[in-house]
N, C-alpha and C positions, 0 to 999 in steps of 0.2 A: 903499208898493208895492215899492220897492227893498229895504226892510227885509225884506219877506216873501220876496222872491226869495232874498236872502242867507240867510235862515233855512232855507228849503227846501234850498238848496244845502248848508248845513252838516249837514243831516240825511241826506244820501246817504252810502253806505258809502265812497266815495272822497274824501270831504271832508277827512280828515286829510292827504291827499297834496297838496292845493292849495297850501299854503305852500311845500312842497318843489318843486312844479312852478314856482312863481313864482321861487324862488331859482335853479332850473336855467335858466329863461329869462333871468334877469338875468346869470348867469354866461356863458351862450351869447352874449348881447349884448356883454358885456365882452370875451370871447374874439375875437369878430369885430372889435371896435374895435382891440384890440391887434394882431391879425393884419394888418389893413388899414393901420394907421399905424405900427406898430413893426417888425413882422417883414418886411414887403415892402421897406421901405427898407434894412434890414439885408441882406436877400437880394440886392437889386440891388447893394449895395455889395460883397457877397461875390462875386457873379458878375463884377463889374468887376475886383476884386482877383485872382480866378482867371485871368481872361483876360490881365491884365498879367503875372502869374507865368508863364503858359505862354509868352508872347511873350519874356520875359526869359530863360527857360530855353532857348528856341529860339536866341536870340542867343548865349547861352553855348555851346551845342553847335556853332554855326557858328564861333565864335571858337576853340574847341578843335580843330575839324577844320582850320581855316585854319592854326593854329599847327603842327599835325601835318604838314600838307601842306608848309609852309615848311621844316620840319626834313627831311622826305623829299627835297624838292627840293635842299636843301643837300647831303645825302648823295650823291644822284645826280650833282649838279654836281661834287662832289669826285672822283667816280669817272671822270668823262669825261677822256680825255687832252687835253692841249693840242696845239696845232698842232706844236710842236717835239717832242712825245712820240709823234707819229704814226709816224714812221719806225721808232723802236725797237719799236712795236707790230707793225708789219708784219714786222720781223725776228723777233720772238718767235713770230709765227704760222708763219713759215718754219722756225724752229728746232723748233717743235712738230711740224710736218709731217715733218721729217727724223727726229725722234725716233720718230715713229709709222710710219716707212717709207712715207710718202705723198709723191708728187712734185707740185710746183706749177710746171709748166714756164713758164707765161706769165701769172702773176697781175698784173693791172693795177688801177689805182685811179683814181678821180676824186672830186671833191667837189661837192656840191650845196648851195645855200643852204637854210636852214630858216626857219620863221616866228619862231623864237626868236632874239632878239638875241645876237650874238657866238657863235653855234653854226653848225656846218656838218655835213652828213651826208657821211661818207666811204664810198664804195662800193668794195669789192674784188671783182673778178670774174675768172674764168678757169677753166681745167680743173684738176681734181685727179685723180690716178690712184693706185690702190693696191688691195690685196686688201680684201675686205669687212670683215674684222675690223680691219684697220689704219685704214680709212676711218671705221669706227664709233668707234674709240678717238680718232682725230683730231677728229671732230665733237664727241664728248663733252668732250674737252679744251677745245675752243673755247667750248662752251656753259657750262662750269663755271669758266672762267678769271675772274680778278679784273676784267679789263677787260670792258666791255660790248660784246661782239661778237655780232651777231645774224646768223643764217643766214636770209636772206630767201628764197632759192630754191636748190633742189638738183635738178638734172635729169640723169638718166642718159643719156649720149650714146652710149657704145659699151661692149661687153663682149667680151673676147677669150675664146675657147674653150680656152685653154691650161690646163695643170694648176694653175697658180697662180690662175687665174680673176681677172685684173686687171679692175677696173672703172674707167671714166672718167666723172666727173660734171662738169657745168658748175655752178659754185657762185657764188652772189652773197651776199657778206657785207657787213654794214653796221655802222658805229659812228658815234658822234657825237663831234665834237671841239669844244672850246671855245676861244675866243680869249682871249688874256691879259687883255684889257680887261674881259671879262665876269666874270672870276674875282672881282675886287674888288666888282663891283656885287651879285653874289649873296651873297657872304660878308657884305657889309655889311647886306644886307636880312635875313639870317638872324639877326642879333644882336638 
């Protein structure tokens, strides 16, 4: 009976394709086995390696950024005047004002502590008077000087209606000064 069925099956027009269909099914079964046991393990391993690579790359980027920030901090720290250099800085501001024909009749200063160890914020405040062009030149000179002097506030207080058109501003300038002890700690950290 089985023989008869097989004989009938071999007589159909698609009978020559049966061995090829069996081979295709066998190959498909082998492909599924390889995929489930060989490729999935490799894929899991690859995903793990990719995540480790991404984490390592992120750490490297953080390390590079930290090194760059440390170098920038060292440069800024080197630009800050020390407490003993503060008086000459005020003198240079005064000389710049005279050079630009700006008067600083009552410039006063005070220091405030900061959150950074061995640094203080020095505030210079008072009126400045001069013609618009002279004041503009003076402010530009302060902003582009080697020293870090920031103009925090500039407020027009009075304007005279004379031919020279003198303006008076209340100015508030700030700079940061470093203590001598902080110099060695930052330069040592930068190495």
